N, C-alpha and C positions, 0 to 999 in steps of 0.2 A: 274489675278494678274500680275503685270508688271514684277516680277522676273522670271516668266515662259518665257517671251519673250527674256530674256537675257541668261538664263541658257540653254534652249533647243537648240538654234542655236550654242552655244559654244560647247555643247556636240556632236552635229553632226559634227562640224568642227574637233574635236579631232579624230573622227572615220575616216574621210576622210584623215587627215594628216598622219595617220599610213599606210604606203604603204604595199601592199601584200608581197614585198620582206622582209621588216622589220618584218612583222608579223610572217613569217615562220622561222626567224633567232633565236630568243631567247624567243619565246612565252612559256607560261607555264599555266597549270591549276592545281588547288589543293584545299585544305581545310585549313581553319584557325579557331582557337579558342582562346578566351582570356577573359579578365575581363574589365568591364567598371566602371568608377567612374564619376557619372553624377550629374547634378544639374539642377534646373529650374531657369534660369537667369531672373532677374526682380522681383522676389518674395522674400520678407524678411521672416524670421522665418522658413526656411527649411534647412535641412542638406544634405550633399552629400550622394548619394545612390550608393552602390556597386552592380553591375549586371554582366551579361555575354553577350558575343557576339560570333558568329560563323557562318560558312557557306562556300560557294564556292567562290573561287577567280580566276580570269582570267586575265592574262597579255598578251597583244598582241603587239609585236614590239621588237625592239632592245634597244639600249641605251635610245632612246626616245620612250616611249610606252604608250599605253592606259591600265589602270588598272580598271577593273570593277568586278562585281560579284553579288551574291545574299546572303545577310547576315541577320541573326536574331540579333537584337540589343536591349538590355534592358536598358531603361533610366528612368528618373524621379528624384524624390528627397524624402528624409525621413523627417517626421515631427519632430519639436523640442518639448520640454516639455511644451511649451506655449499652446499646444492644437491644433495647426494647423495641418491638415491631410497631410501626404505625399502621393505621387502618384507613382505607378509603371506603366510606359508606355513602351509597347513592340512594336517593329516595324519590318517589313520586309523592308530591306534597299538595295537600288541599288546605288552604287557609280559610278561616271564617272570621273576618275582621270587621269591627265597627269603625267607620271612618268619618272624621269630622273635617269639613272644609272650612278654612279660615279666611277665604277671599271675600271681596266686596263687589263681585261682578266684573272685575277687570280681566284682562287676558291672561294674567298669572295668578294661579290659585294655590296657596300653600294648603297642606292637609296633614293631619296626624291620624294614626290608627293603632288599634290594639285588639287582640283577641287570640283564640286558640288556633292551632294547626294540627293536622293529622298527617303523618308521614308513613309511607309503606316502602320498606326496603326492597330494592330491585337488584342491588349488587353490593358485595362486600369482599374486598381483596386486601391482601397484605401489601403495604406501601413498598414500591420499588421492586416487586416481583410479580409473577403471574399466579401466585398461590391464592387459593380461595381461603376465606376465614375458617371454613370447616377443616382445613388442613392443619390448623394450629391446635394442639391438644389442650393448651392452657387458656384458650379464648373461646367464649361463646357470645353470640349476638342475638338480639331480639328483632323480629321482622317489622314491628310497629313502633313508631316514635310519636309521642304525644307531647305537646308543649305549648308555649305562648309566643306571640310576636308583638313587638312594639316598634313603631317606625314613624317616619315623616318624609314628606316629599313635596314636589312642586309640579303642577300641571300648567302647560302652556297651550292655550287654545289658538289654533291656526285654522280658521274656517271650520269644517266638519271634523278636523283632525285634532288630536290631543297628544302633545309631546310630554312625556313624564320622566321624572328622575327622582331618586330618593335613597335613603339609608335606613336599614332595619336591623334589629337584633332578634334572633330566635333562641329561646332557652327551653331545653327539654325538661320535662317533669317525670318522664318515664325512663327507666334504665335501658340503654341500647347495647351495652357490652359489659361482660364480666371477665376480668383477668385474674388468673390464679398463679401467683408466684410463690412457690413453696407451699407453706401453710397459710399464706395471706391471700385473701380474696378481695379484689377491688372492683367496684362498680362504677360505670361511666354514664354520664348524660351528655347529650349534645349541647353545644353552645356555638353560635355562628352569627357573625356580622355579614351583611351583604350590602353592596352598593350596586345600583341597577339603573337602567334607562329603558324607555319603551315608547311605543307608538300605538295610539288607540283611535277608534272611530266613535263619534258621539251617536247615541241611539235616541230614538224618540224625537221630541221637539227640540 
């Protein structure tokens, strides 16, 4: 897939651009938890679904940093009363984000970030039932979700600890589900807002 040839070199470039000096200055590791509000873009007759996200977060660098981690992210969409089935899609997600701090050295530091993410599907079920997606003859899903993330947040320094919170939007660029209704085939991509909070520990100096 051509998107791999663009995103992977970009991700490696981000890693190289964060110097060891920067990485030891304001790096932090911690945990985040939050709520997701997702939909399947490109499919009519589905409502937004509320889910959860959470996992480990790692920031390496100073004002310009790499933000990555290992997250559980629940996505998908709910069905409407028209009878179309909703899907719950759960992923293990690895973001590779370029993060820019906007603070001036005070205890509160705003930041913005953007970059690609890679999601690996670990569960797919039909909303409101115990049925697996494989049980639906007119639905097929892909196990990998690739897309981008943009977001912003605030860090609050409390001694060696960092309290964080923010809002982000993830938009899939790869198809994650295909629906066949009669002779019509519709393809869906993920779209998901998330609001989150977390606690981290400063690393290095």
